[in-house]
MIKEMAR-549932 format. One record per residue (C-alpha): chain; x, z, y. Coordinates in Angstrom, 1 decimal. Example, Ala and Ser with C-alpha at 12.3 -4.5 7.8 and 13.67 -1.06 7.14 Angstrom:
// MIKEMAR-549932
<r unit="A" xx="12.3" zz="7.8" yy="-4.5"/>
<r unit="A" xx="13.7" zz="7.1" yy="-1.1"/>
END
This chain:
// MIKEMAR-549932
<r unit="A" xx="-8.2" zz="5.6" yy="2.4"/>
<r unit="A" xx="-5.1" zz="7.7" yy="1.7"/>
<r unit="A" xx="-2.7" zz="5.1" yy="0.7"/>
<r unit="A" xx="-3.4" zz="2.8" yy="3.5"/>
<r unit="A" xx="-3.1" zz="5.6" yy="6.2"/>
<r unit="A" xx="0.3" zz="6.1" yy="4.5"/>
<r unit="A" xx="1.1" zz="2.3" yy="5.1"/>
<r unit="A" xx="1.2" zz="1.2" yy="1.8"/>
<r unit="A" xx="0.1" zz="-2.4" yy="1.3"/>
<r unit="A" xx="0.0" zz="-4.2" yy="-1.8"/>
<r unit="A" xx="0.4" zz="-8.1" yy="-1.7"/>
<r unit="A" xx="1.5" zz="-11.2" yy="-3.9"/>
<r unit="A" xx="5.3" zz="-10.2" yy="-3.6"/>
<r unit="A" xx="4.6" zz="-6.3" yy="-4.3"/>
<r unit="A" xx="4.5" zz="-3.0" yy="-2.4"/>
<r unit="A" xx="5.3" zz="-3.1" yy="1.3"/>
<r unit="A" xx="5.6" zz="-0.4" yy="4.0"/>
<r unit="A" xx="3.7" zz="-0.8" yy="6.9"/>
<r unit="A" xx="5.6" zz="1.3" yy="9.9"/>
<r unit="A" xx="2.4" zz="1.0" yy="12.1"/>
<r unit="A" xx="0.1" zz="3.0" yy="9.8"/>
<r unit="A" xx="-1.3" zz="6.4" yy="10.9"/>
<r unit="A" xx="0.7" zz="8.5" yy="8.7"/>
<r unit="A" xx="3.5" zz="6.1" yy="8.3"/>
<r unit="A" xx="5.8" zz="9.1" yy="9.5"/>
<r unit="A" xx="4.6" zz="11.4" yy="7.1"/>
<r unit="A" xx="5.3" zz="8.7" yy="4.0"/>
<r unit="A" xx="8.9" zz="8.4" yy="5.5"/>
<r unit="A" xx="9.6" zz="11.9" yy="5.1"/>
<r unit="A" xx="8.3" zz="11.6" yy="1.6"/>
<r unit="A" xx="10.5" zz="8.8" yy="0.3"/>
<r unit="A" xx="13.5" zz="9.5" yy="2.2"/>
<r unit="A" xx="16.8" zz="10.1" yy="0.3"/>
<r unit="A" xx="17.7" zz="13.6" yy="0.4"/>
<r unit="A" xx="20.0" zz="15.0" yy="2.7"/>
<r unit="A" xx="23.7" zz="15.5" yy="2.1"/>
<r unit="A" xx="23.4" zz="19.1" yy="2.5"/>
<r unit="A" xx="23.6" zz="19.1" yy="6.5"/>
<r unit="A" xx="23.1" zz="22.5" yy="7.8"/>
<r unit="A" xx="19.5" zz="22.8" yy="9.0"/>
<r unit="A" xx="17.9" zz="20.5" yy="6.6"/>
<r unit="A" xx="14.9" zz="21.2" yy="4.3"/>
<r unit="A" xx="16.0" zz="21.2" yy="0.6"/>
<r unit="A" xx="14.0" zz="21.4" yy="-2.4"/>
<r unit="A" xx="15.3" zz="22.9" yy="-5.9"/>
<r unit="A" xx="14.8" zz="20.2" yy="-8.3"/>
<r unit="A" xx="14.5" zz="23.1" yy="-11.2"/>
<r unit="A" xx="11.0" zz="24.0" yy="-9.5"/>
<r unit="A" xx="9.8" zz="20.7" yy="-9.3"/>
<r unit="A" xx="8.0" zz="20.0" yy="-12.5"/>
<r unit="A" xx="7.6" zz="16.7" yy="-14.4"/>
<r unit="A" xx="4.1" zz="15.9" yy="-13.0"/>
<r unit="A" xx="3.8" zz="14.5" yy="-9.6"/>
<r unit="A" xx="4.7" zz="16.8" yy="-6.7"/>
<r unit="A" xx="4.1" zz="17.0" yy="-3.1"/>
<r unit="A" xx="6.3" zz="19.5" yy="-1.1"/>
<r unit="A" xx="5.2" zz="19.7" yy="2.4"/>
<r unit="A" xx="8.0" zz="20.9" yy="4.7"/>
<r unit="A" xx="7.3" zz="21.9" yy="8.5"/>
<r unit="A" xx="10.1" zz="23.3" yy="11.0"/>
<r unit="A" xx="12.4" zz="23.3" yy="7.9"/>
<r unit="A" xx="10.1" zz="25.7" yy="5.7"/>
<r unit="A" xx="7.8" zz="24.9" yy="3.0"/>
<r unit="A" xx="4.3" zz="25.2" yy="4.0"/>
<r unit="A" xx="2.5" zz="23.8" yy="0.8"/>
<r unit="A" xx="3.0" zz="22.2" yy="-2.6"/>
<r unit="A" xx="0.9" zz="20.4" yy="-4.9"/>
<r unit="A" xx="1.3" zz="19.5" yy="-8.5"/>
<r unit="A" xx="-0.5" zz="16.9" yy="-10.4"/>
<r unit="A" xx="-3.3" zz="16.6" yy="-7.8"/>
<r unit="A" xx="-5.4" zz="13.3" yy="-7.8"/>
<r unit="A" xx="-8.3" zz="14.0" yy="-5.4"/>
<r unit="A" xx="-8.2" zz="12.0" yy="-2.2"/>
<r unit="A" xx="-9.6" zz="15.1" yy="-0.3"/>
<r unit="A" xx="-6.9" zz="17.6" yy="-1.7"/>
<r unit="A" xx="-4.2" zz="15.0" yy="-1.0"/>
<r unit="A" xx="-5.4" zz="14.6" yy="2.4"/>
<r unit="A" xx="-5.2" zz="18.2" yy="3.1"/>
<r unit="A" xx="-1.7" zz="19.0" yy="1.6"/>
<r unit="A" xx="-0.4" zz="16.0" yy="3.9"/>
<r unit="A" xx="-1.8" zz="17.0" yy="6.9"/>
<r unit="A" xx="-0.1" zz="20.6" yy="6.8"/>
<r unit="A" xx="3.4" zz="18.1" yy="7.7"/>
<r unit="A" xx="1.5" zz="16.8" yy="10.8"/>
<r unit="A" xx="2.0" zz="18.7" yy="13.9"/>
END
């Protein structure tokens, strides 16, 4: 399941991250705080992201894929695979 692969674990205390999960690096990239504008860092224009859930995939500092409002597991897995070398 995608959420398990990303390392999302639901327990009695709530949600926790499993750093040993297969796609933990992808989850960290998705959830990390935005950079402070350092040269070479990837940047997402907030104006270009709608109110729906949006996944923006970067590779080597360039946007390689974008998915808005996607809910199908197979489609989400495919878009996340674009971030994995």
